[in-house]
C-alpha positions in Angstrom: -1.0 -43.4 105.4 -1.9 -42.8 101.8 0.4 -42.2 99.0 0.4 -40.1 96.4 1.1 -40.5 92.7 0.5 -37.3 90.3 0.1 -38.3 87.2 0.9 -35.7 83.9 -2.3 -35.0 81.4 -0.6 -36.7 78.7 0.6 -39.9 80.3 0.0 -43.2 78.8 -1.9 -46.1 80.1 1.4 -48.4 80.2 3.7 -45.9 81.6 0.8 -45.0 84.3 1.0 -49.1 85.1 4.4 -49.1 85.3 4.6 -46.3 87.6 1.7 -48.0 90.0 3.7 -50.8 90.2 6.5 -48.9 91.5 4.5 -48.1 94.4 4.1 -50.6 97.6 0.9 -51.9 99.2 -1.5 -50.1 100.5 -3.9 -47.2 100.0 -2.4 -44.8 96.7 -4.2 -42.1 95.3 -3.8 -41.2 92.0 -4.2 -37.8 91.3 -5.4 -36.5 87.8 -5.4 -33.3 86.0 -8.0 -31.7 84.0 -7.7 -33.2 80.3 -6.6 -37.0 81.5 -8.2 -38.5 78.2 -5.8 -42.0 79.1 -8.3 -42.4 82.0 -11.7 -41.6 80.3 -12.4 -45.0 78.9 -14.1 -47.4 81.3 -11.6 -50.2 79.9 -8.3 -49.2 81.0 -9.9 -47.5 83.9 -10.8 -51.3 84.7 -7.3 -52.5 83.8 -5.9 -50.4 85.9 -8.2 -51.5 89.2 -7.2 -55.2 88.3 -3.5 -54.0 88.9 -3.9 -52.9 91.1 -6.1 -55.1 93.2 -3.1 -58.1 91.7 -0.4 -55.8 94.0 -2.7 -55.2 97.0 -3.3 -51.3 96.2 -6.2 -49.9 98.0 -6.8 -47.3 94.4 -8.6 -44.2 94.5 -8.7 -41.3 92.5 -8.6 -37.6 92.9 -10.0 -35.8 89.7 -13.3 -33.5 89.3 -13.4 -35.1 85.6 -17.3 -36.0 85.5 -16.7 -39.0 83.1 -14.0 -40.2 85.2 -16.2 -40.0 88.0 -18.7 -41.9 86.7 -17.0 -44.8 85.3 -15.2 -45.2 88.6 -18.3 -45.2 90.2 -19.5 -48.0 88.1 -16.1 -49.9 89.0 -16.4 -48.8 92.8 -12.9 -47.1 93.1 -13.3 -44.6 95.7 -13.5 -41.2 94.5 -12.3 -37.7 96.0 -12.5 -34.1 94.9 -8.9 -33.1 96.0 -5.6 -34.0 98.3 -7.0 -32.3 101.5 -10.3 -34.9 101.4 -8.1 -38.0 100.8 -6.4 -36.9 104.9 -9.7 -35.8 105.8 -11.5 -38.8 105.1 -9.5 -41.9 104.1 -10.6 -44.9 102.6 -10.1 -49.0 103.0 -10.8 -51.8 100.8 -14.5 -51.9 101.7 -15.0 -49.5 98.7 -13.2 -51.3 96.3 -14.7 -53.2 93.8 -14.0 -57.1 94.3 -11.6 -58.9 93.1 -11.1 -61.0 89.7 -12.5 -64.6 89.8 -11.0 -66.9 87.5 -14.5 -68.6 86.6 -16.0 -65.5 86.0 -13.2 -62.9 83.9 -15.6 -61.0 82.1 -17.4 -59.4 86.0 -17.2 -55.7 85.7 -16.6 -55.4 82.5 -18.5 -53.1 80.5 -22.0 -53.3 78.9 -21.2 -55.6 75.4 -21.4 -53.6 72.1 -24.1 -52.8 70.2 -23.8 -54.8 67.4 -23.1 -58.1 70.2 -26.4 -59.7 71.1 -27.5 -60.5 74.6 -26.6 -64.5 74.0 -22.9 -63.2 72.7 -23.3 -63.9 69.3 -22.0 -62.1 66.2 -24.9 -60.7 64.6 -25.5 -62.7 61.3 -24.7 -59.2 59.5 -21.3 -58.8 60.7 -20.7 -62.5 60.2 -20.9 -62.2 56.4 -18.5 -59.7 55.9 -14.9 -61.4 55.3 -12.6 -62.4 57.4 -8.8 -61.9 57.5 -7.9 -65.8 57.2 -11.0 -65.7 54.4 -9.2 -63.2 52.5 -5.9 -64.7 52.6 -7.1 -68.2 51.3 -9.0 -66.4 48.2 -5.5 -64.6 47.5 -4.1 -67.9 47.9 -6.3 -69.7 45.3 -5.9 -66.7 42.9 -2.6 -66.7 42.6 -2.1 -71.1 42.0 -5.0 -70.4 39.3 -2.2 -67.9 37.4 0.7 -69.6 37.5 -1.2 -72.7 36.4 0.3 -73.6 32.9 -2.7 -72.3 30.0 -3.0 -75.2 27.6 -1.2 -75.8 24.0 -3.4 -74.5 21.8 -5.1 -71.9 24.2 -1.3 -70.7 24.1 -1.0 -70.5 20.0 -4.1 -69.0 19.5 -3.4 -65.9 21.8 -0.4 -65.6 19.8 -2.2 -65.6 16.8 -4.3 -62.8 18.0 -1.6 -60.9 19.3 0.3 -60.9 16.0 -3.3 -60.0 14.1 -3.4 -56.9 16.0 0.2 -55.9 15.8 0.0 -56.5 12.1 -3.1 -54.4 11.9 -1.7 -51.7 14.3 1.9 -51.3 12.2 -0.7 -51.1 8.9 -3.0 -48.7 10.3 0.0 -46.7 11.3 2.2 -46.8 8.1 -0.8 -45.9 6.3 -2.8 -43.5 8.1 -0.4 -41.8 10.7 3.3 -42.4 9.0 2.6 -40.4 5.6 3.1 -36.6 6.2 2.6 -34.0 3.3 3.3 -29.7 3.1 1.0 -27.8 0.9 2.7 -24.5 0.1 -0.3 -21.5 -1.2 0.4 -18.2 -2.3 -3.3 -16.6 -1.8 -4.0 -13.9 -4.3 -5.3 -10.4 -3.9 -8.6 -7.9 -4.4 -9.5 -4.7 -5.3 -11.2 -2.9 -2.4 -12.4 0.5 -2.4 -14.9 2.2 0.4 -15.6 6.7 0.3 -16.5 8.1 4.0 -17.4 11.7 4.6 -15.2 13.7 6.5 -15.7 16.6 9.0 -13.0 19.2 9.7 -14.0 21.6 12.4 -11.9 23.9 14.1 -14.2 23.8 17.2 -13.3 20.0 17.6 -10.5 19.1 19.7 -10.3 15.4 19.9 -10.1 13.6 16.9 -12.8 10.6 16.5 -11.3 8.7 13.8 -14.7 6.1 13.7 -17.1 9.2 13.3 -14.5 11.0 10.9 -14.5 14.1 12.8 -11.3 15.3 12.5 -9.7 19.3 14.2 -8.9 21.6 12.2 -6.3 24.2 12.5 -7.3 27.9 11.5 -4.4 30.0 9.9 -4.5 33.9 8.6 -2.5 36.4 6.7 -2.9 40.4 5.9 -2.4 41.1 2.0 -2.0 44.8 1.0 -2.4 45.5 -2.9 -2.6 48.6 -5.1 -4.7 48.9 -8.3 -5.1 51.6 -10.8 -8.3 52.5 -13.5 -8.9 54.8 -16.0 -12.0 57.3 -15.0 -14.9 57.0 -17.1 -17.3 59.8 -15.8 -17.0 63.0 -17.8 -18.4 66.4 -17.1 -17.6 70.4 -17.6 -14.8 71.7 -15.3 -12.8 75.1 -15.1 -9.3 74.4 -16.8 -7.3 78.1 -17.0 -6.9 80.9 -15.0 -8.6 84.4 -15.7 -5.7 87.1 -16.1 -5.7 91.1 -16.4 -4.2 94.2 -14.9 -5.4 96.6 -11.8 -4.9 99.9 -11.1 -4.0 100.9 -7.4 -3.7 104.5 -6.2 -2.4 105.9 -3.5 -4.6 107.2 -0.9 -1.9 109.1 1.5 1.2 111.4 1.3 3.3 108.4 2.0 4.6 105.0 0.7 2.6 102.1 0.2 4.5 98.6 0.1 2.1 95.9 -1.1 3.3 92.4 -1.4 2.7 89.7 -4.1 -0.2 87.6 -3.2 -2.3 90.6 -1.8 -6.2 89.8 -2.7 -7.9 92.0 -5.0 -11.9 91.1 -5.2 -14.8 92.3 -7.0 -17.8 94.1 -5.5 -21.0 93.5 -7.7 -21.7 90.6 -8.9 -20.1 87.1 -8.4 -17.6 87.4 -6.4 -14.2 87.0 -8.1 -11.0 86.7 -6.1 -7.4 87.8 -7.3 -4.3 87.6 -6.4 -1.2 90.3 -7.3 2.0 88.5 -9.1 4.7 90.6 -7.5 6.0 92.8 -5.2 4.4 97.1 -5.8 6.1 100.1 -3.6 3.8 103.2 -4.5 5.5 106.3 -3.8 3.6 109.8 -2.6 2.2 112.2 -2.7 -1.7 111.4 -2.6 -3.2 110.1 -6.0 0.2 108.3 -7.2 -0.9 105.2 -9.3 0.7 102.0 -10.0 -0.3 99.1 -12.4 0.4 95.6 -11.7 -0.8 92.1 -13.0 -3.1 89.8 -11.5 -4.4 86.0 -11.6 -7.6 84.9 -10.9 -7.8 82.5 -7.2 -9.5 79.3 -9.3 -9.9 79.0 -12.4 -13.1 78.9 -15.0 -14.8 81.3 -16.7 -16.3 83.5 -13.4 -12.6 85.3 -13.4 -13.5 87.0 -16.6 -15.0 90.2 -15.5 -15.3 93.5 -16.9 -13.3 96.4 -16.9 -13.9 98.9 -13.9 -15.4 95.5 -11.5 -12.9 95.3 -9.2 -12.2 97.7 -6.7 -12.1 95.9 -3.0 -8.5 95.2 -1.3 -8.3 92.5 1.4 -6.5 93.7 4.4 -6.1 97.0 6.1 -4.8 98.2 2.6 -8.1 99.5 2.0 -7.7 102.3 3.6 -4.5 102.9 1.8 -5.1 102.7 -1.7 -7.6 102.2 -4.4 -8.0 99.7 -6.9 -9.5 99.1 -10.4 -9.2 97.6 -13.5 -9.2 99.6 -16.8 -9.2 96.5 -18.8 -11.6 93.8 -18.4 -9.6 90.1 -17.4 -9.2 87.6 -19.6 -8.0 83.8 -19.9 -10.0 82.1 -18.4 -11.6 78.7 -20.1 -13.8 75.8 -18.9 -13.3 72.4 -20.7 -15.0 68.5 -20.5 -12.6 66.8 -18.8 -12.9 62.6 -17.2 -14.5 62.7 -14.0 -14.1 60.0 -11.0 -17.8 58.0 -10.5 -19.1 55.7 -8.1 -18.5 52.8 -10.6 -14.6 53.4 -11.1 -14.6 53.0 -7.0 -16.3 49.8 -7.4 -15.2 48.3 -10.6 -11.4 49.1 -8.9 -12.5 47.6 -5.4 -13.5 44.0 -7.2 -10.2 44.2 -9.5 -7.7 44.2 -6.9 -10.4 42.1 -4.6 -10.4 39.6 -7.2 -6.5 39.6 -7.6 -5.8 39.1 -3.6 -8.8 36.1 -3.9 -6.0 34.5 -6.2 -3.5 34.3 -4.8 -5.2 34.4 -1.3 -4.5 30.3 -1.0 -0.7 31.1 -2.5 0.0 33.5 0.4 -1.1 30.9 3.0 0.6 27.8 1.7 3.6 28.8 3.0 2.2 28.5 6.6 1.1 25.1 6.5 2.8 22.2 7.8 4.6 19.1 5.5 2.1 17.1 6.6 -1.0 19.8 6.0 -3.6 20.5 3.4 -5.9 23.2 3.0 -9.0 23.3 0.7 -9.1 26.4 -1.7 -13.1 26.7 -0.6 -12.6 27.0 2.7 -10.5 30.2 2.8 -12.3 33.6 3.6 -11.8 36.9 3.1 -12.3 40.2 4.5 -11.4 43.9 3.8 -10.1 45.6 6.3 -9.5 49.1 4.7 -9.1 50.7 1.4 -7.7 54.1 -0.1 -8.4 55.9 -2.7 -7.0 59.1 -4.2 -9.6 60.5 -5.8 -13.3 61.4 -4.5 -16.3 60.9 -6.4 -16.8 63.8 -9.7 -12.8 64.9 -9.2 -11.7 65.2 -12.7 -8.9 63.0 -12.8 -8.1 60.6 -15.3 -7.0 57.4 -13.6 -8.5 56.3 -10.0 -5.1 54.8 -7.8 -6.7 52.3 -4.3 -4.8 50.9 -1.9 -6.6 47.3 -0.6 -6.0 45.6 2.6 -7.6 42.0 3.2 -7.5 39.5 6.1 -7.2 36.0 4.4 -8.5 33.1 6.7 -8.3 29.8 5.9 -8.7 26.1 7.9 -5.8 23.7 7.9 -6.7 19.7 7.6 -3.8 17.1 9.1 -3.4 14.8 6.1 -2.6 12.0 8.0 -5.0 12.0 10.3 -7.5 12.5 7.3 -5.8 9.5 6.0 -6.0 7.3 9.1 -9.6 7.8 8.8 -9.9 6.1 6.2 -7.9 3.5 6.9 -9.9 2.6 9.2 -12.9 2.8 6.9 -11.0 0.5 4.9 -9.9 -1.9 7.3 -13.6 -2.8 8.1 -14.4 -3.5 5.0 -11.6 -6.3 5.0 -12.8 -9.7 5.0 -11.9 -11.9 8.8 -8.4 -12.5 8.1 -7.8 -10.8 5.0 -4.8 -8.7 5.1 -4.2 -5.6 3.4 -0.9 -5.1 0.6 0.9 -1.9 2.3 1.8 -0.7 -1.5 -1.5 -0.9 -2.8 -3.3 1.8 -0.9 -4.3 5.0 -2.2 -6.0 7.9 -0.9 -7.9 10.3 -2.9 -10.4 13.5 -1.7 -13.0 14.1 -3.9 -13.5 17.4 -5.1 -17.0 17.6 -4.0 -16.8 20.2 -0.8 -19.0 21.4 1.5 -17.7 24.7 3.0 -20.3 25.4 6.3 -18.8 28.4 8.0 -15.3 27.7 9.3 -16.6 23.6 9.3 -15.2 21.6 6.7 -17.3 18.8 4.6 -15.2 16.7 2.4 -15.5 13.0 1.0 -12.4 10.8 0.9 -11.9 7.7 -0.8 -9.9 4.7 0.3 -8.8 2.0 -2.7 -6.3 -0.9 -1.5 -5.7 -4.4 -2.5 -6.1 -7.1 0.0 -5.0 -10.9 0.2 -7.2 -13.3 0.1 -7.7 -15.1 3.6 -7.1 -18.9 3.4 -8.1 -21.3 6.2 -5.4 -24.0 6.8 -8.0 -26.2 8.7 -10.5 -26.1 5.8 -7.5 -26.6 3.0 -6.0 -29.8 5.2 -9.4 -31.2 5.0 -10.5 -30.3 1.5 -7.4 -32.5 0.0 -7.3 -35.5 2.4 -6.6 -38.2 0.4 -6.6 -36.8 -2.6 -3.5 -36.8 -5.3 -1.8 -34.2 -6.5 -3.3 -33.1 -9.2 -6.8 -33.1 -8.1 -5.6 -31.9 -4.6 -4.4 -28.6 -7.0 -7.4 -28.6 -9.1 -10.0 -28.5 -6.0 -7.9 -25.7 -4.2 -8.0 -23.4 -7.2 -11.1 -23.5 -7.6 -12.5 -22.9 -4.0 -9.7 -19.6 -3.3 -8.3 -17.6 -5.7 -4.6 -18.4 -5.8 -1.6 -16.4 -7.4 0.1 -19.4 -8.5 -0.3 -23.4 -8.4 0.0 -25.1 -5.1 3.2 -26.9 -4.3 3.1 -30.1 -2.7 5.9 -31.9 -0.8 4.8 -35.2 0.5 7.2 -37.3 3.1 6.9 -40.5 2.4 5.5 -40.3 -1.1 5.3 -43.9 -1.2 1.0 -44.3 -1.9 1.3 -41.2 -4.3 -1.9 -40.0 -2.5 -2.1 -37.0 0.6 -2.2 -38.6 3.6 -6.0 -39.9 5.2 -5.6 -37.9 8.0 -5.8 -33.5 7.9 -3.8 -33.5 11.3 -0.8 -35.1 9.1 -1.0 -32.2 6.3 0.9 -28.6 6.8 -0.4 -25.5 4.8 2.0 -22.9 4.7 0.7 -19.8 3.4 3.0 -17.6 1.5 2.3 -14.0 2.7 4.9 -12.2 1.8 5.1 -13.2 -1.8 1.2 -12.8 -1.8 1.6 -9.4 -0.9 4.4 -8.7 -3.8 2.0 -10.6 -6.3 -0.1 -8.2 -9.0 -2.8 -10.1 -9.2 
């Protein structure tokens, strides 16, 4: 009856041999799972077969691995596909490989590798490779040569060369590397000025400083002013009222009352109206008469009418009384007077309008912010109402006017204008140059152009900038020079506010270091900004 030995997938060949040694003599079937990589090797499988032969076991394998089945067939090991097949068929020694022969230990071994020849000798190309004993011998000989003592003259020559090298190294270090220096420079200043054209428009919402496009703010107010001017026209005008007396005759038997202001008029020629100056009461009977004073309703000589011309009574009294003037009226007169002309009106409007325009900037300035300014050229005015106390051709010595004017102006932010000018000024500064803040000035030029509500004006920005200094160029320029020559060269190549200062550590050789990197350059920008050069 065959004994079964279940093998783990990751078992090593030594552990498998130990388990196989604990099995008894007879038929032994190894049940190999999938992935048993140890027995995929033909030499290991042959080693396992030899041990089973030595123990007197009939070895068989139970596996479906094609590699193991192929190698087992080469060695003559019986292979089954399952344990049921082992129990059903069985096996004996007839199927196993022959025993190991002492005189032929290489029997049933796998084929030799490709690099070994058929006669068993090694390929000459591989024989030329150094073997381990050769490498070890080569190292022993090298160690002995290293430990052997050199000749005395060779030792002295070596010491001399080392000493010369150390002396040269120390000398070069002391002369080139050890010296250090610091150069302090105060750069000078140069004046810079630029002029740019700015455009301020109330319709601009976003300011563009680089393009010089600024936004403006509209402000407006209404101003009312009065004025008086003497009239210059002349002509004839009715000045005095004609006066006289009329007689009323009662046409009834009763009393007739005539109130003051009753109008009586002429019935022939030009119609001239008169009014009685006081109340009148005429008693009856019929034909009773009463006299009363009258005055013309309008001045002028037309009121001087002859006698018996006033015969009409206005109103319902005409049927109750009769009127007549026994004497002519007198006193009405015309005189030459001053009249209002259109030229007077225009002259008065111009005078008052000019006065309002003169104070327009002052009136709008009250609405300016602390950082805003308004050019006078941007102020626009419109007459919204005008009131005269006299019409044309009316007699008057003076003409009065009340004028109402709407004033509107464009306000510009001063900070935005200066920022735009600052951008233009900075673009003119050379690379690595720095503007001096205290010297910057801004000036608005008078040539302002106004188109509608858009204002184009020029602004000039001026200031000083500190001369840029390249510290690397300075250190290269003064390398190896004494302080007098270095100061002269620096003042020739750069504009300095004062003479450069030098500090050497140590100052053994009287010259600045030969290596530019050993020279430190300090640029005093704060002192340069305070200088007035």
